[in-house]
C-alpha positions, -999 to 999 in steps of 0.1 A, spaced: -99 -139 -204 -124 -168 -209 -147 -186 -186 -124 -217 -187 -90 -198 -181 -94 -198 -144 -97 -226 -118 -125 -230 -97 -122 -208 -66 -100 -184 -86 -126 -161 -95 -122 -139 -68 -87 -136 -72 -89 -128 -111 -115 -100 -104 -94 -84 -77 -62 -84 -102 -84 -68 -127 -99 -43 -102 -64 -34 -92 -54 -29 -128 -83 -6 -137 -79 13 -106 -44 22 -114 -55 30 -149 -84 54 -145 -90 54 -107 -117 39 -84 -146 58 -99 -140 40 -132 -144 6 -120 -176 -12 -120 -185 -50 -112 -202 -54 -144 -170 -46 -162 -150 -68 -141 -176 -94 -149 -169 -92 -187 -129 -89 -183 -133 -122 -163 -154 -139 -189 -184 -146 -165 -220 -136 -160 -228 -101 -146 -241 -116 -113 -209 -136 -107 -187 -113 -91 -216 -102 -64 -213 -137 -52 -180 -129 -38 -181 -91 -32 -219 -82 -28 -212 -47 -45 -186 -22 -52 -180 -15 -14 -172 -52 -7 -151 -53 -39 -130 -25 -26 -127 -37 9 -115 -72 -3 -89 -52 -26 -79 -27 2 -77 -59 25 -57 -76 0 -33 -46 -5 -25 -43 35 -19 -82 35 5 -77 7 21 -45 23 26 -65 54 45 -95 38 69 -70 19 75 -53 52 81 -86 69 109 -96 42 126 -61 38 149 -65 68 151 -52 105 158 -16 101 135 12 96 152 25 65 148 -12 46 109 -8 57 106 29 44 122 15 12 100 -13 7 69 8 17 75 30 -12 85 2 -34 50 -12 -27 31 20 -31 47 24 -67 44 -12 -79 8 -15 -67 -9 18 -73 -42 5 -76 -41 -14 -43 -25 18 -24 -51 42 -39 -82 18 -26 -63 11 8 -63 48 17 -97 59 6 -120 51 36 -150 64 15 -146 30 -7 -146 7 19 -160 -8 49 -136 1 76 -152 -22 101 -146 -54 80 -126 -79 102 -105 -91 74 -96 -52 64 -88 -45 102 -68 -76 105 -47 -68 74 -41 -32 86 -30 -41 121 -5 -66 105 9 -41 82 10 -16 110 28 -40 134 56 -47 105 61 -10 102 64 -3 140 91 -30 142 110 -9 118 106 24 135 116 5 167 151 1 153 156 39 151 185 50 173 171 84 184 165 90 222 132 108 212 119 82 193 123 56 220 106 79 245 78 84 225 75 56 198 40 63 189 50 99 176 81 83 160 59 58 142 34 85 129 66 107 118 79 75 97 46 66 84 39 103 73 72 103 57 67 72 34 32 76 29 35 113 23 63 105 -3 44 77 -22 15 100 -27 35 129 -40 53 105 -62 24 87 -75 3 119 -80 35 133 -101 36 162 -75 71 163 -71 89 183 -97 106 160 -123 91 128 -108 79 105 -119 108 105 -141 123 78 -158 157 90 -149 148 90 -109 144 62 -90 115 67 -62 133 43 -39 166 60 -42 150 93 -36 130 82 -5 162 68 8 183 100 5 152 118 25 148 92 51 184 90 58 184 128 63 157 126 87 161 94 105 198 85 107 222 94 134 241 125 127 212 141 106 195 173 114 164 153 119 174 147 152 192 114 154 220 110 179 254 125 171 281 101 167 
């Protein structure tokens, strides 16, 4: 990318895009502002104007990720299963963002933009959990929300870290797989506590 290949004001977005790609490729430890500046074709000092340091960069990347997740969940449909599938799809399609979003050692957890983005995503996930047709979920929506989040986040982490036997496998679809698991645990008539029909 050359200096003239982005519009004025887009440098922040360009650097975040490069950062997400590099984190997905080699992990957060392998990313530096100096390298991102070279990739964007700007001076070494330019990224610091937007992010100050690596912590600022990763905080901005995490906030962007949470906003993207909130938007994806909002468009996924009203039911919990729809939200669960979209959550895993997001994690698989945006592994660079996803890694940084859940590593508090990389970010400033008190950053207002980060907090707002996390809250928005949490609200969308809770809306999906609110559609569960299970008496226990309705009695304790906080526990139901934690159970649902544990399912989708745990599955996504297992998949991304290749900890599931046979996955990631080009013959397997993570969204199809989590759909099977979620139906087993969170739909009526399942052994996971759904109401019997």
